[in-house]
C-alpha positions as a printed Julia matrix, in Angstrom:
400×3 Matrix{Float64}:
  62.73  114.06  104.3
  61.86  116.91  101.89
  64.73  119.32  101.27
  64.68  122.33  103.57
  63.24  125.47  102.03
  65.47  128.36  103.11
  62.88  131.15  102.8
  59.79  129.81  104.55
  58.23  126.81  106.21
  60.73  125.6   108.82
  60.19  121.88  109.47
  60.39  120.21  112.92
  63.83  118.67  112.3
  65.28  122.02  111.26
  63.84  123.74  114.33
  65.16  120.93  116.55
  68.68  121.26  115.11
  68.6   125.02  115.56
  67.47  124.87  119.19
  69.83  122.03  120.11
  72.8   123.83  118.61
  71.9   127.1   120.32
  70.66  125.89  123.71
  72.5   122.6   124.36
  75.62  122.34  122.25
  76.83  125.84  123.17
  78.07  125.37  126.74
  77.9   129.09  127.48
  74.21  129.26  126.58
  73.4   126.03  128.41
  75.08  127.29  131.58
  73.14  130.55  131.34
  69.89  128.59  130.92
  70.65  126.43  133.95
  71.43  129.55  135.98
  68.21  131.22  134.73
  70.13  134.01  133.02
  68.51  133.43  129.61
  64.91  134.52  129.41
  61.92  132.41  128.48
  59.87  131.88  126.44
  61.9   130.62  123.49
  59.95  131.6   120.38
  60.94  130.31  116.95
  59.18  131.7   113.9
  58.28  128.88  111.53
  58.23  131.12  108.46
  54.72  131.87  107.24
  54.64  131.55  103.43
  53.08  133.99  101.0
  50.46  132.83   98.52
  52.98  132.91   95.67
  55.46  130.81   97.65
  52.8   128.19   98.28
  51.82  128.05   94.61
  55.5   127.72   93.62
  55.93  124.66   95.84
  52.58  123.17   96.82
  54.1   119.79   97.79
  56.48  121.44  100.24
  53.6   123.47  101.72
  51.54  120.32  102.3
  54.54  118.59  103.88
  55.15  121.63  106.1
  51.52  121.64  107.32
  51.35  117.86  107.8
  54.61  117.61  109.76
  53.49  120.25  112.23
  50.02  118.67  112.49
  51.76  115.42  113.45
  53.98  117.14  116.0
  53.04  115.52  119.35
  53.17  118.6   121.64
  50.58  120.73  119.88
  50.34  123.07  122.89
  53.81  124.39  121.96
  52.64  125.4   118.48
  50.83  128.62  117.73
  48.54  128.22  114.73
  46.99  131.06  112.8
  44.19  131.21  110.26
  45.37  133.07  107.18
  43.28  133.93  104.12
  44.97  133.68  100.72
  43.48  135.08   97.51
  43.96  131.88   95.53
  43.91  129.26   98.3
  41.27  130.63  100.6
  41.49  130.19  104.37
  44.47  128.11  105.53
  45.5   127.19  109.07
  49.24  127.85  109.31
  51.74  126.96  112.11
  53.51  130.26  112.81
  55.54  129.89  116.02
  57.06  127.24  118.3
  56.95  128.43  121.91
  58.85  126.8   124.81
  57.99  128.38  128.16
  60.5   126.88  130.61
  63.43  124.49  131.13
  61.16  121.47  131.47
  59.61  122.13  128.07
  63.01  122.86  126.51
  64.52  119.56  127.66
  61.36  117.65  126.73
  61.58  119.16  123.24
  65.25  118.12  123.0
  64.27  114.52  123.6
  64.67  111.58  126.01
  68.48  111.37  125.77
  68.82  114.99  126.88
  66.21  114.49  129.6
  68.2   111.53  130.97
  71.38  113.61  131.03
  69.59  116.39  132.92
  68.11  113.87  135.35
  71.6   112.45  135.97
  73.01  115.96  136.41
  70.31  116.75  138.97
  71.21  113.64  140.98
  74.89  114.63  140.94
  74.22  118.21  141.99
  71.64  117.45  144.69
  73.99  116.32  147.53
  76.17  119.4   147.07
  73.36  121.94  146.84
  71.7   120.29  149.84
  74.95  120.88  151.74
  75.1   124.52  150.62
  72.75  126.18  148.12
  75.47  128.68  147.21
  77.27  125.87  145.37
  74.74  125.75  142.51
  76.27  128.47  140.26
  79.78  127.09  140.91
  78.67  123.61  139.87
  77.13  124.98  136.68
  80.29  127.0   135.92
  82.25  123.73  136.19
  79.64  121.77  134.24
  82.12  119.74  132.15
  83.73  118.45  135.38
  80.46  117.88  137.24
  79.01  115.84  134.35
  81.81  113.3   134.79
  80.98  112.63  138.45
  78.67  109.98  139.86
  76.14  110.76  142.6
  78.36  108.87  145.07
  81.37  110.96  144.08
  79.28  114.05  144.69
  78.56  112.76  148.2
  82.3   112.11  148.63
  83.04  115.73  147.74
  80.68  116.93  150.48
  82.64  114.72  152.9
  85.91  116.25  151.67
  84.6   119.77  152.15
  83.82  119.0   155.78
  87.29  117.58  156.42
  89.55  120.07  154.63
  90.74  122.98  156.76
  93.41  125.69  156.37
  97.02  124.49  156.94
  95.94  120.93  157.82
  98.56  119.56  155.42
 101.56  121.45  156.79
 104.69  119.41  156.08
 102.7   116.75  154.18
 102.21  115.9   150.54
  98.63  116.09  149.28
  98.48  112.3   148.99
  99.32  111.89  152.7
  96.52  114.07  154.11
  94.69  112.35  157.02
  91.3   111.98  155.33
  88.6   109.62  156.56
  86.67  107.49  154.09
  88.07  109.29  151.03
  91.22  108.39  149.13
  93.58  111.27  148.44
  93.79  110.4   144.74
  90.1   111.36  144.54
  90.98  114.74  146.03
  93.87  115.18  143.62
  91.67  114.31  140.62
  88.94  116.74  141.71
  90.98  119.58  143.18
  89.73  122.16  140.63
  86.09  121.68  141.65
  86.92  121.21  145.34
  88.96  124.44  145.31
  86.08  126.38  143.77
  83.61  125.04  146.35
  85.98  125.74  149.24
  86.28  129.31  148.0
  82.54  129.65  148.62
  82.89  128.32  152.17
  86.06  130.28  153.02
  85.41  133.62  151.31
  87.76  133.1   148.35
  90.67  132.08  150.61
  91.94  129.36  148.26
  92.23  131.77  145.32
  93.95  134.31  147.58
  96.43  131.67  148.77
  97.31  130.82  145.17
  95.98  127.28  145.01
  94.58  124.44  147.12
  98.0   123.03  148.08
  99.15  126.36  149.48
  95.89  126.85  151.41
  96.26  123.37  152.91
  99.95  123.98  153.6
 100.96  120.89  151.59
 104.36  120.35  150.05
 104.63  120.5   146.27
 105.01  117.09  144.65
 108.64  116.28  143.85
 109.57  117.19  140.29
 112.63  117.42  138.13
 113.94  113.94  138.99
 117.65  113.28  138.44
 119.72  110.12  138.73
 122.52  110.18  141.3
 125.3   107.63  140.76
 128.32  107.29  143.08
 131.44  106.48  141.06
 133.53  104.84  143.8
 132.98  102.55  146.8
 133.61  105.31  149.32
 130.91  107.61  147.93
 128.57  104.65  147.52
 128.99  103.75  151.2
 128.21  107.37  152.09
 124.91  106.96  150.25
 123.8   103.95  152.33
 125.53  101.57  149.94
 123.15  102.39  147.1
 124.74  102.07  143.64
 122.18  104.42  142.09
 119.24  106.52  143.29
 116.89  109.29  142.21
 116.47  112.71  143.78
 114.1   115.5   142.86
 115.66  118.9   142.18
 114.41  120.39  145.47
 116.08  117.66  147.54
 119.28  117.86  145.51
 119.45  121.61  146.02
 119.36  121.19  149.81
 121.21  117.88  150.27
 125.0   117.96  149.95
 126.33  114.98  148.06
 129.25  113.29  149.9
 132.01  113.77  147.3
 134.43  116.53  146.4
 133.9   116.03  142.67
 130.45  116.37  141.09
 130.06  115.33  137.46
 126.9   116.51  135.67
 125.98  114.43  132.59
 123.21  115.49  130.2
 121.98  112.08  129.04
 121.09  108.97  131.02
 122.8   106.29  128.92
 126.11  108.16  128.89
 125.89  108.65  132.64
 125.16  104.99  133.36
 128.29  103.91  131.47
 130.7   106.13  133.44
 133.89  104.52  134.76
 134.95  104.4   138.41
 136.3   107.75  139.62
 137.52  108.3   143.18
 135.67  110.82  145.35
 133.17  111.52  142.56
 129.39  111.41  142.26
 127.58  111.83  138.94
 124.23  113.58  138.53
 122.68  112.23  135.36
 119.83  112.79  132.91
 118.63  116.24  133.87
 118.68  117.75  130.4
 117.44  121.33  130.85
 116.82  120.68  134.55
 119.91  122.45  135.9
 118.36  124.88  138.42
 119.69  122.73  141.26
 123.23  123.85  140.3
 122.5   127.02  142.27
 122.85  124.96  145.48
 125.09  126.63  148.08
 126.91  123.38  148.86
 128.29  123.22  145.29
 130.43  126.32  145.87
 133.02  124.19  147.67
 133.0   121.35  145.11
 134.75  120.71  141.82
 131.91  120.57  139.32
 132.09  119.52  135.67
 129.5   119.35  132.91
 129.44  116.96  129.95
 126.71  117.09  127.3
 126.05  116.67  123.6
 128.06  118.88  121.26
 125.17  120.62  119.55
 123.32  123.92  119.84
 121.03  122.68  122.62
 123.85  121.04  124.57
 125.79  124.32  124.51
 122.65  126.2   125.53
 122.27  123.9   128.56
 125.96  124.4   129.35
 125.43  128.17  129.29
 122.41  127.81  131.58
 124.46  125.63  133.93
 127.11  128.35  134.14
 124.4   130.83  135.1
 123.69  128.81  138.23
 127.21  127.52  138.86
 129.81  129.91  137.37
 132.83  127.76  138.33
 131.56  124.67  136.5
 134.11  123.1   134.13
 133.38  121.74  130.66
 134.33  118.24  129.55
 134.48  116.83  126.0
 132.54  119.75  124.51
 135.28  121.25  122.34
 136.48  121.27  118.75
 139.25  118.79  119.57
 136.58  116.18  120.32
 134.59  117.27  117.27
 137.55  116.82  114.92
 138.39  113.38  116.29
 134.87  112.01  115.87
 133.42  114.13  113.06
 132.46  110.96  111.19
 129.98  110.21  113.99
 128.2   113.54  113.62
 124.56  113.93  112.59
 122.27  116.88  111.81
 120.01  118.42  114.45
 116.33  118.31  113.53
 116.0   121.85  114.89
 118.81  124.11  116.09
 118.95  126.84  118.71
 120.05  129.92  116.78
 121.27  132.54  119.29
 124.77  132.25  120.74
 124.29  131.38  124.46
 125.57  134.25  126.58
 127.49  132.44  129.33
 129.83  130.38  127.15
 133.53  131.19  127.19
 135.28  132.32  124.01
 136.25  128.84  122.79
 132.74  127.51  123.46
 131.18  130.4   121.54
 133.56  129.67  118.66
 132.44  126.03  118.79
 128.8   127.13  118.61
 129.59  129.25  115.53
 131.45  126.32  113.91
 128.39  124.12  114.39
 126.14  126.76  112.83
 128.52  127.19  109.87
 128.1   123.54  108.82
 131.89  123.22  108.58
 131.64  119.47  109.18
 128.5   118.99  107.01
 126.64  118.18  110.22
 126.09  120.0   113.5
 125.65  117.44  116.24
 127.94  114.99  118.05
 126.04  113.03  120.66
 127.66  111.85  123.88
 126.8   108.26  123.0
 128.9   108.52  119.82
 132.18  108.92  121.74
 134.21  105.73  122.41
 134.62  104.62  126.02
 138.41  104.75  125.99
 138.32  108.45  125.03
 135.67  109.19  127.67
 137.63  107.38  130.4
 140.85  109.18  129.44
 139.24  112.64  129.57
 137.46  111.96  132.87
 140.64  110.75  134.54
 142.5   113.83  133.28
 139.85  116.03  134.88
 139.9   114.07  138.13
 143.68  114.04  138.46
 144.34  117.6   137.33
 143.18  119.89  140.11
 144.03  122.89  137.91
 141.82  121.61  135.06
């Protein structure tokens, strides 16, 4: 195709690209068109040339005229007879005019028309159910476009079944829905919430979210591994050698042991030795909020993590929730013994954590000073005999 002339004579492909970019590719503009907030007609000036411009590029002028003569929808083109001093009377295309959505989508081509036809089929069941849904569906266009017509019908079924507080004491996935799987609800809860707000006068937004409006329980999160370290505590946990609990359950369920050992990393926790009357809670990392549990106030609690800036930060956070927690193998004695196993943190936490005791703050400063030419000693880098010795000392020394 002839190179585009920037000053005059816009060709059909250029006009198409301009309109598509403005009216289809920009979601904001498309939504406004579909909600009839952008006015018609769309009028695009094709750039009427002067006589001098034509004489400077006669081939481009002929191409400009011929391409618009060949344009199939001539009723969209406004032509004008213009008299030039040197060229005489010439019939010039001056404006492309699109009067409505139908003409706009027809101009944009069959692929766009198919997408609009599909969108109409998706929207129809929902707008038939309630015409007020139309602007909500357009606002959530990127979600609606991914639906099938059958899924749209399924959403209307959901809207008829969902009622305030129907999920009290249940998880979202266990709602008593008929003919619709709860995963479908979970995957479409943004759109369903917006449509329910129309039906229930914004009640879902006022409640905070769909789960709260339904009365459903939050999904369990913050999973931790619970490992009994002796036969007695294992028997108290239904004989299970290992199990998982979410942080909410762990906060409210008292573990049947007098000694609770919190271990930052999973592999270190799984290799713990047998310890009487002790249960380990493993692999929580930063997930230490559960240490605020009331039942822990009457337990001996110890924390063991990596000796690095982040491990000490987690220790400080743990002390925020459980002030009487004791620290194991996070001291300079351990660091000196196994300094050859140290590595360098990829990124360090820089501020001294506030809830560390004096020796722990000194340890943090030592790590930052690069005294050992490295600043991290991982739990996994300590030998088992040392770990077992320190754990037994803690268990046997009630004044530890």
